[in-house]
C-alpha positions as CSV (number, residue, x, y, z in Angstrom):
1,M,0.0,0.0,0.0
2,I,2.8,2.4,0.9
3,R,4.6,1.6,-2.3
4,S,1.5,2.5,-4.3
5,A,1.0,5.7,-2.4
6,F,4.6,6.7,-2.9
7,A,4.3,6.1,-6.7
8,I,1.2,8.3,-6.8
9,F,2.9,11.0,-4.7
10,K,6.0,10.8,-7.0
11,R,3.9,11.2,-10.1
12,D,1.8,14.1,-8.7
13,F,4.9,15.9,-7.4
14,K,6.7,15.6,-10.7
15,K,3.6,17.0,-12.4
16,F,3.8,20.0,-10.0
17,L,7.5,20.6,-10.7
18,S,6.8,20.4,-14.4
19,T,4.8,23.6,-14.3
20,P,7.3,26.4,-13.2
21,S,4.6,29.1,-13.5
22,M,2.6,27.4,-10.8
23,I,5.6,27.1,-8.5
24,V,6.4,30.8,-9.0
25,M,2.8,32.0,-8.5
26,T,2.5,29.8,-5.4
27,L,5.2,31.8,-3.7
28,F,4.5,35.0,-5.5
29,I,0.8,35.5,-4.6
30,P,1.3,35.4,-0.8
31,V,4.1,38.0,-1.1
32,M,1.9,40.2,-3.3
33,Y,-1.0,39.9,-0.8
34,L,1.4,41.1,1.9
35,V,2.7,44.0,-0.2
36,I,-0.5,45.1,-1.9
37,F,-3.1,44.4,0.7
38,G,-0.9,45.9,3.4
39,N,-0.5,49.1,1.4
40,A,-4.0,49.3,-0.1
41,M,-5.7,49.0,3.3
42,G,-5.2,51.4,6.2
43,G,-2.7,53.7,4.5
44,T,-2.3,57.3,5.7
45,I,-4.8,59.4,3.7
46,T,-3.2,62.7,2.4
47,H,-4.2,65.6,0.2
48,I,-7.9,65.4,0.7
49,P,-9.4,68.1,-1.5
50,V,-11.4,70.6,0.6
51,G,-13.0,73.9,-0.3
52,V,-13.3,76.8,2.2
53,V,-15.6,79.8,1.8
54,Q,-16.9,82.6,3.9
55,E,-20.7,82.8,3.8
56,S,-22.3,85.6,1.9
57,P,-22.2,88.5,2.3
58,P,-18.6,88.4,3.5
59,Y,-17.9,92.2,3.2
60,S,-14.4,91.4,4.3
61,D,-12.5,88.3,5.3
62,T,-12.7,87.6,9.0
63,Q,-9.7,86.8,11.0
64,L,-11.1,83.3,11.7
65,F,-11.6,82.6,8.0
66,T,-8.1,83.8,7.1
67,S,-6.2,82.0,9.9
68,A,-8.2,78.8,9.7
69,S,-7.9,78.5,5.9
70,F,-4.1,78.8,6.2
71,Q,-3.8,76.3,9.0
72,L,-6.2,73.8,7.4
73,N,-3.9,73.8,4.3
74,H,-0.8,73.1,6.5
75,I,-2.0,70.3,8.8
76,S,1.0,68.0,9.1
77,Q,0.9,64.3,9.7
78,T,3.6,62.1,11.2
79,D,5.7,60.4,8.5
80,A,3.2,61.5,5.8
81,E,2.4,64.4,3.6
82,K,-0.2,67.1,4.7
83,L,-3.8,66.1,5.3
84,L,-5.8,68.6,3.3
85,D,-5.4,70.4,0.0
86,V,-7.5,73.6,0.6
87,T,-9.0,75.7,-2.2
88,V,-10.5,79.1,-1.2
89,Y,-13.8,79.9,-3.0
90,A,-15.3,83.3,-3.5
91,D,-18.9,82.0,-3.2
92,E,-20.7,79.2,-1.5
93,I,-22.7,78.0,-4.5
94,T,-19.6,77.2,-6.6
95,A,-18.0,75.4,-3.7
96,K,-21.0,73.2,-3.2
97,Q,-21.3,72.5,-6.9
98,D,-17.7,71.2,-7.0
99,L,-18.5,69.0,-4.0
100,E,-21.6,67.5,-5.7
101,N,-19.5,67.0,-8.9
102,G,-16.9,65.0,-7.0
103,K,-14.1,67.6,-7.2
104,L,-14.1,68.1,-3.4
105,A,-14.4,65.8,-0.5
106,A,-15.8,68.5,1.8
107,V,-16.7,72.2,2.0
108,I,-16.2,74.4,5.1
109,V,-18.4,77.5,5.3
110,F,-17.2,80.1,7.9
111,P,-19.5,82.7,9.3
112,S,-19.2,86.2,8.0
113,S,-18.6,89.3,10.2
114,V,-22.3,90.4,10.1
115,T,-23.9,87.1,11.0
116,N,-25.6,86.5,14.3
117,D,-24.7,82.8,14.1
118,N,-21.1,81.7,14.7
119,T,-21.7,78.2,13.5
120,I,-19.2,76.8,11.1
121,R,-21.0,74.6,8.5
122,L,-19.1,71.5,7.2
123,Y,-20.6,69.7,4.2
124,V,-19.1,66.3,3.5
125,D,-19.3,63.6,0.8
126,S,-20.9,61.0,3.0
127,A,-20.7,58.4,0.2
128,D,-17.1,58.0,1.3
129,S,-17.1,56.7,4.9
130,I,-13.4,57.2,5.5
131,T,-12.4,60.8,4.7
132,P,-15.2,62.9,6.3
133,P,-14.1,62.0,9.9
134,L,-10.6,63.1,9.0
135,V,-11.7,66.4,7.6
136,Q,-13.9,67.1,10.7
137,A,-11.0,66.1,13.0
138,G,-8.6,68.4,11.1
139,L,-11.1,71.3,11.4
140,N,-11.6,70.7,15.2
141,Q,-7.8,70.6,15.6
142,V,-7.4,74.0,13.8
143,L,-10.2,75.6,15.8
144,L,-8.7,74.4,19.0
145,S,-5.3,75.8,18.1
146,L,-6.9,79.2,17.3
147,G,-8.9,79.2,20.5
148,A,-12.1,79.5,18.5
149,H,-15.2,78.1,20.2
150,N,-17.5,78.1,17.2
151,P,-19.9,75.2,17.0
152,V,-19.5,72.9,14.0
153,R,-22.6,71.6,12.1
154,V,-21.9,68.6,9.9
155,D,-24.1,68.2,6.8
156,K,-23.8,64.7,5.1
157,I,-25.0,65.7,1.6
158,Y,-25.8,62.1,0.7
159,G,-27.3,61.1,4.0
160,N,-26.1,58.3,6.3
161,I,-24.4,55.7,4.1
162,K,-23.2,52.5,5.8
163,Y,-20.0,50.8,5.0
164,I,-21.8,47.8,3.6
165,Q,-23.4,50.1,1.0
166,F,-19.9,51.7,0.3
167,F,-18.4,48.2,-0.2
168,G,-21.5,46.5,-1.7
169,V,-21.4,48.4,-4.9
170,S,-17.9,47.1,-5.7
171,V,-19.1,43.5,-5.4
172,I,-20.8,43.9,-8.8
173,M,-17.3,44.3,-10.3
174,M,-16.1,41.2,-8.4
175,A,-19.0,39.2,-9.9
176,I,-18.1,40.4,-13.4
177,F,-14.5,39.3,-13.1
178,S,-15.4,36.0,-11.4
179,A,-17.9,35.1,-14.2
180,T,-15.3,36.0,-16.8
181,M,-12.6,34.1,-15.1
182,F,-14.5,30.9,-14.9
183,G,-16.8,31.3,-17.9
184,G,-14.7,33.0,-20.5
185,G,-11.0,32.1,-19.8
186,M,-11.6,28.7,-18.4
187,A,-14.0,27.7,-21.2
188,L,-11.5,28.9,-23.8
189,I,-8.7,26.7,-22.4
190,R,-11.0,23.7,-22.0
191,D,-12.1,24.0,-25.7
192,R,-8.4,24.2,-26.7
193,E,-7.6,21.1,-24.7
194,N,-10.5,19.2,-26.4
195,G,-9.3,20.3,-29.9
196,I,-12.3,22.4,-30.6
197,H,-10.3,25.4,-31.7
198,E,-8.3,23.3,-34.1
199,G,-11.6,22.4,-35.7
200,Y,-12.4,26.0,-36.2
201,L,-9.3,26.4,-38.3
202,V,-10.5,24.0,-40.9
203,T,-13.5,26.2,-41.6
204,P,-13.7,29.5,-43.5
205,V,-14.3,31.4,-40.3
206,K,-11.7,34.1,-39.7
207,R,-9.6,34.0,-36.6
208,S,-10.7,37.5,-35.6
209,S,-14.3,36.2,-35.8
210,I,-13.4,33.3,-33.5
211,I,-12.0,35.6,-30.8
212,L,-14.9,38.1,-31.2
213,G,-17.3,35.3,-30.7
214,I,-15.5,34.1,-27.6
215,I,-15.4,37.6,-26.2
216,T,-19.1,38.2,-26.9
217,S,-20.1,34.9,-25.3
218,G,-18.0,35.7,-22.2
219,T,-19.4,39.2,-22.1
220,V,-23.0,38.0,-22.1
221,R,-22.3,35.6,-19.2
222,A,-20.4,38.3,-17.2
223,F,-23.3,40.7,-17.8
224,I,-25.9,38.2,-16.5
225,A,-23.7,37.7,-13.4
226,G,-23.2,41.4,-12.9
227,F,-26.9,42.2,-13.4
228,V,-28.1,39.5,-11.0
229,I,-25.6,40.6,-8.3
230,F,-26.7,44.2,-8.9
231,W,-30.3,43.3,-7.8
232,I,-29.0,41.2,-4.9
233,D,-26.8,44.1,-3.9
234,L,-29.8,46.4,-3.8
235,L,-31.8,44.0,-1.7
236,V,-29.1,43.3,0.8
237,T,-27.7,46.8,1.2
238,G,-30.9,48.8,0.9
239,I,-29.6,51.0,-1.9
240,A,-32.3,52.6,-4.0
241,V,-32.0,53.6,-7.7
242,Q,-33.1,57.2,-7.8
243,S,-34.3,57.4,-11.4
244,L,-34.7,55.6,-14.8
245,Q,-31.7,57.6,-16.0
246,A,-29.6,56.2,-13.2
247,F,-30.8,52.7,-13.9
248,I,-29.8,53.0,-17.6
249,L,-26.4,54.4,-16.6
250,V,-25.8,51.4,-14.3
251,I,-26.6,49.0,-17.1
252,V,-24.2,50.8,-19.5
253,V,-21.4,50.8,-16.9
254,I,-21.9,47.1,-16.2
255,L,-22.0,46.2,-20.0
256,I,-18.9,48.2,-20.9
257,S,-17.1,46.8,-17.8
258,C,-18.0,43.3,-19.0
259,I,-16.5,43.9,-22.4
260,G,-13.3,45.2,-21.1
261,V,-12.7,42.6,-18.4
262,T,-13.7,39.7,-20.7
263,S,-11.4,40.9,-23.5
264,F,-8.6,41.2,-20.9
265,V,-9.2,37.7,-19.5
266,V,-9.5,36.1,-23.0
267,S,-6.2,37.7,-24.1
268,L,-4.5,36.2,-21.1
269,A,-6.2,32.8,-21.4
270,S,-5.1,32.5,-25.1
271,R,-1.5,32.3,-23.9
272,F,-2.0,29.2,-21.8
273,T,-2.4,25.6,-22.6
274,T,-3.4,24.2,-19.2
275,Q,-6.0,25.2,-16.7
276,Q,-3.6,25.1,-13.8
277,E,-1.2,27.7,-15.3
278,Y,-4.1,29.9,-16.2
279,M,-5.7,29.8,-12.8
280,S,-2.5,30.6,-11.0
281,L,-2.0,33.8,-13.0
282,I,-5.7,34.9,-13.2
283,A,-6.0,34.6,-9.4
284,F,-3.1,37.1,-9.1
285,F,-4.8,39.6,-11.4
286,N,-8.2,39.1,-9.7
287,M,-6.5,40.1,-6.4
288,I,-4.5,43.1,-7.6
289,L,-7.3,44.6,-9.7
290,F,-9.9,44.3,-6.9
291,L,-7.7,45.5,-4.1
292,T,-6.6,48.6,-6.2
293,S,-10.1,49.4,-7.3
294,G,-11.0,51.3,-4.1
295,A,-13.5,48.7,-3.1
296,F,-12.3,48.5,0.5
297,Y,-10.5,51.7,1.0
298,P,-10.3,55.1,-0.8
299,V,-7.6,55.3,-3.5
300,I,-6.4,58.5,-2.0
301,G,-5.0,56.5,1.0
302,M,-2.8,54.3,-1.2
303,P,0.9,55.0,-2.0
304,D,1.7,56.6,-5.3
305,W,2.9,53.3,-6.9
306,L,-0.5,51.7,-6.2
307,R,-2.4,54.7,-7.4
308,W,-0.6,54.3,-10.7
309,I,-2.0,50.8,-11.1
310,T,-5.5,52.3,-10.6
311,T,-5.1,54.4,-13.7
312,I,-5.1,51.3,-15.8
313,N,-7.4,49.3,-13.7
314,P,-10.9,48.9,-15.3
315,E,-12.4,47.8,-12.0
316,Y,-11.4,51.2,-10.5
317,Y,-13.4,53.1,-13.1
318,G,-16.3,50.6,-12.8
319,V,-16.5,51.0,-9.0
320,H,-16.2,54.8,-9.1
321,A,-18.9,55.0,-11.7
322,L,-21.3,52.7,-9.9
323,R,-20.7,54.5,-6.6
324,S,-21.3,57.9,-8.2
325,I,-24.6,56.7,-9.7
326,L,-26.0,54.6,-6.9
327,L,-24.7,56.4,-3.8
328,R,-24.4,60.0,-5.0
329,D,-27.1,60.0,-7.7
330,Q,-24.6,61.7,-10.0
331,G,-25.1,61.7,-13.8
332,L,-23.2,61.5,-17.0
333,N,-21.2,64.7,-16.3
334,V,-19.5,62.9,-13.5
335,V,-19.3,59.3,-14.7
336,G,-18.5,60.3,-18.3
337,P,-14.7,60.1,-17.8
338,D,-15.2,56.7,-16.2
339,L,-17.1,55.5,-19.3
340,I,-14.5,56.9,-21.7
341,A,-11.7,55.1,-19.7
342,L,-13.7,51.8,-19.8
343,L,-14.3,52.2,-23.5
344,L,-10.6,52.8,-24.2
345,F,-9.6,49.9,-22.1
346,S,-12.2,47.6,-23.8
347,T,-11.0,48.6,-27.3
348,A,-7.4,48.1,-26.4
349,M,-8.2,44.7,-24.8
350,I,-10.2,43.5,-27.8
351,I,-7.3,44.4,-30.2
352,L,-4.9,42.7,-27.8
353,G,-7.1,39.6,-27.6
354,I,-7.3,39.3,-31.4
355,V,-3.6,39.8,-31.9
356,T,-2.7,37.4,-29.0
357,Y,-5.1,34.7,-30.1
358,R,-3.9,35.0,-33.7
359,R,-0.2,34.5,-32.7
360,T,-1.2,31.6,-30.5
361,L,-2.7,29.7,-33.4
362,E,0.1,30.5,-35.9
């Protein structure tokens, strides 16, 4: 019995050693988890964009407004860059518009010299559960240093949004990638192992048509998964879609995200001949794309080298667009850049998928 078991062990271990990519990824993935997860979560948040304005009519800048604006812009942090990037506004309406359009994380309105109310109003983007407490703490620190005893009234412009709602939106992108990973990439390799793709080559079908057909099939499966999870997300988190326009925008974001992610996964899968090699690499990409998407923690709290990854990460644009629509009820003027980025990524990945698949078959 022991001899038989040893023979099976020997064969299985040789099989493991014959795939160097699996050995590398087995060691590489835990290290990358340590480096990326450790830096993507709980990093020191810096350079939060904040607008400051004196309520109308200001007549002249008050000493409190001038001193507080300067100190807010120079709040230092231990072993990190400054906390806030302060922009001084001339009127309250413009400052609030920039807050609603996502250009600012908060707006601080200081009382004018003629007001009977000394209250300082703090408007925060409550769709982000991490940065508003930091802004409020920074404001309280500055007021304490100035000896000002003005009360602070906090206005959460999007209401009380729970962390499960903040995180729940990003699960839609996770569903899209998972469906593509198992449905698109894995199915492609399985068909290649069964010789189905070689059968395609004896037909008049163009190779570009083959890859477009595979991407389309994977996109449909990913879209169904994303759409189902979208409804489950609404039921579990209690998020409400505010309008028909918002619902249509969500569908568009999910669809374009599916095209981009599916094309990316297919272009990767076409380079592998075994499912083991493919799964070892795709698991790595699944981790790095989701962690750097801002799903758990604001991108503003990541180090510069991780923020660079977010600029080419389709999940970042998908998560940002879905949060803007579902949590902030923002429209095309805010999510437009996200859609353009997703379209550019999708186009690039379709071209890469066709070129990569063609070379694999040649």
